[in-house]
N, C-alpha and C positions, 0 to 999 in steps of 0.2 A: 371725409366723405370718401369712398372708393370710386374709382374711375369706371365710368359705366362700360360694360362688355359689349360684344357685338350681339349677345343674345338679348341683352336688355334694350338695346336700341332697335333691334327687331321685334321684340314684345310691343314697344312703344307705338310702334308704328303698323302690326300687325293687321288693324282693320282698314289701312289705307291701301294694301296689296292685293292684287287681284289675283286669281287662281293660278295663273301662268307662273308669276314672279314668287308666289308660295312654293309650287311645285319646283320652279328651279333652285330656290333657297333649301328647300328639303333635300333634294339630289345633291347640293353642295355639301350640306352636312354629312350626308350618308357616305359620301367620298371621304369626306375628311376623316371619318369615325373608322372607314375600312382602312384607309391609311395609318391612324393610329393604331388601330389592332393588329395591322400587320407588323410595325414597329414594335409594339409590346411582345407580341408573340415570338420576334425574332431575338431579342436580347436574351441573354444567358439567365438573368436574375429572374425569381418569381416576383410578381407584384400583386397586392391583395389589398382592395378598398373596402374598409369596413365602416359602417356607421355608427353613431354615438354609442348604440346598444351593443356592438361586435358582431352586427349581422353583415354578412357578406354581399357586398355591391357589385364588385368586379373583382375577376382573377385572371389573370393571363395564361397562356398556355403551359410555360415554364413552370408556374405556380401549381398548376393543376395537376401536372405531371410529378412534382416534387412531392404533393403532398397527397395526392390519390384522391383530390377531389371531382366530382361529376359535373358536368355541364350545367346540371339544374341545381347546383349547391346554392346559388344566389338566394339570398334571402333567408339562410339559415345561420346560426350563431356558428361563429369559427371555434368556439371552446368545445362545441361538440365533436367536432373534427379534429382538432389539433389541441388537447389540453395543457401540452408542453408550453404553448405559447405565452400562458400565466396572463391572459388577458386584462384581468382586474388590476394587477400591479402595472401593467403597461398604461393603461388609462390612467390610473392615479398619478402616475409619474407625468404624463402630458398634461394631464389637468392642473399640476402644479405650474403657477405664473413663472416660476424661475427656469422652466426646463421644455424645450421645444422639440428635442429627438431623444430618442433611447436606442443604445446599442447593448446588445447581448447575444449570447450563443445557446442554442437549445441542442439537445439529442432528440431525434425522431426515432420511434419504434415501427411506424407504419407509413406507407406501404412496406418498406425497407429500413433496416438502422441507416441513419443519416446525422451527420453534425451540421446544421445549421446556423448561419450567422445572420441575425436579423436588424434592420434598422428600421425603427419605428418614428413618423412623424406626424404632428397633428394637422388636421384639415380645417380650417376655421372660415368662416363666412364673414367674419369680422374679427377684429383684434381680440385675441384670448377667448374667443367664442367657440369652444370645439364642439364642431359636427361631425368628424369622423377620424380616422387613423388611416395613415397608408402605410403597409409594410412591405419591405422589401427583402427579399430571402436570397441569400447567397449560400450555395452547397460548398461547404467545407470539408466534405468527406474525403476527397482526394489528398487535399493539403494535410488536413489532420492524419491520414495515413503516412504519408510521406515524412511529417515531422516525427511519429512515433516510430516509423522504420531507422530515420537519422539518430534518435535518441537510442534506440535498442543498439546500433552499430556502433555509435560511440561508448556506449556502455560495453558492449563486447571488447572494443579496442580497448579500453581503460582496465577490464579484467585481464585481457591478454598482456597489456604492458605491466599490469601488477605482478601477475604470475611470472614474467620472464625477468623480472626485478628480484623477486623473492627467489626465484630460482638461481639466479647469478649471486645474491648474498649469501644463499645457504650452500652453494657450490664451493665457495672460497674457504669456508671454516671445514669443511668435508675433506676438501683436498690436502689441507694443513693436516687435519687429523690422521688421513691415511698414509702421508709422509712420515709423519712422527712415529706411527706405529710399526712402519716397515722397519726405522731406525732402532726402535725399542726391540723389534724382533731379531735385527742384526747383532745388537749387544748381547742379546739373550746367547745367539748361536757361540758369539766369542767369550761370553762367559762360561757357557758348559765347555767349550773347548779348553779352556784354561783351567777348569776343575778337572775334566777328565784326561789330562795330558799323562801319558803313561811314564814311569821313570826310565833313564836313560840305561841302556845295558852296561852292568857293572860287574866287577870281580865281586868273588865271595867277601872279600875284606872290605870293599866298599859298601857293599849292602848292610855289612854289619854297623855301619858308622850313621850318625844321624844325619838328616837331610841337610845340605848347606845353606847357612841363614842368607845367601845372596840369592839362591833359587826361590826361597820362601818369601822373601821382601818383593821380589818381580812379581810373584803370582799376585801377593796382597795388592801390589800397585794397580796390576792389572783389574783385579775384581773392583776394587775401590774407584778406578776412572769408570768401568763401565756400569757400575750403579749410580756414580755421579750425572753420566750421561743420560741414562734411563730417567733418573728423577727429573731433569731437565726436561726432557721428551715428554714425560707424563705432565709436567705442569702445563707445558705448550697445549697438549690436547685437552686438558680440563679447561683452560682457557678459551679454546676455539668452541668447546662443547657449551660452555656459560654464553658465548657470542650467539651462537643457534639458538639457544632457548631463548634469548633476549629478542631474537628476529621472530620466532614463532610467536613470542609473547605479544611483540606490536601487531604483527599480522593479524591475529585474532581479535584484539581490542580494535582496529579499524574496521573489522567485520561485524562486530556485536554491536547492537543498539545503544545507544547511550540511554541511561535512566535520566528523566527530567528531574533537576533539583528545584523546588520551589522556594521563595524567599519571598520575605514581606518588606515591602517598601518604607 
């Protein structure tokens, strides 16, 4: 048995009260209502009280401002004003014996776009007898916007970090290729100089004689050494080019969305 409330006790003895006492009690109730109304209109969250059919019984000022409700909206079905509330789902969840409250988020489009966190709880006149639903609405728009901005900032930071890492990884092989191409160029100059060295000024008798085997052997050694070094430099350059290709392939594979592979268990 529920404990009798003040109103229950008052109604039980209403016929025993004179006009003055009744007027005093009405004034007291009016002051208490005004006090509670002031509190409900001062808090930040919106408050809606709906009956069993989803008709609006009470709304505080923040709720009316948040949802664009009029002062004469009481008695109208809330689903006609805010279809995003999904009234039937909330009512079904709260009518279940295992659930006393529901929390979810909705996105409003009227009177302006907003993200709202909704807390719904059952109003019961006795255990498990649903007579209405109390909705508490919290505006999450600013918080959601800050979260999105934070996610975007982190995404840009990650992209910047990735770009700097890739630039560093690509820069090293490019420097190595550039250095070894310069070495190849230097060896080619030496090779050309060795091939284009004019013969020494000699007498007619010496010119008629064949080139000295020693000079020929020296030139061949210079050419062979230059070719050997260029072959080494080219191998290094090709290795670095392969390294660059691998870096680019890995980078592209990270950016390319993966195709899901479905398997049967």
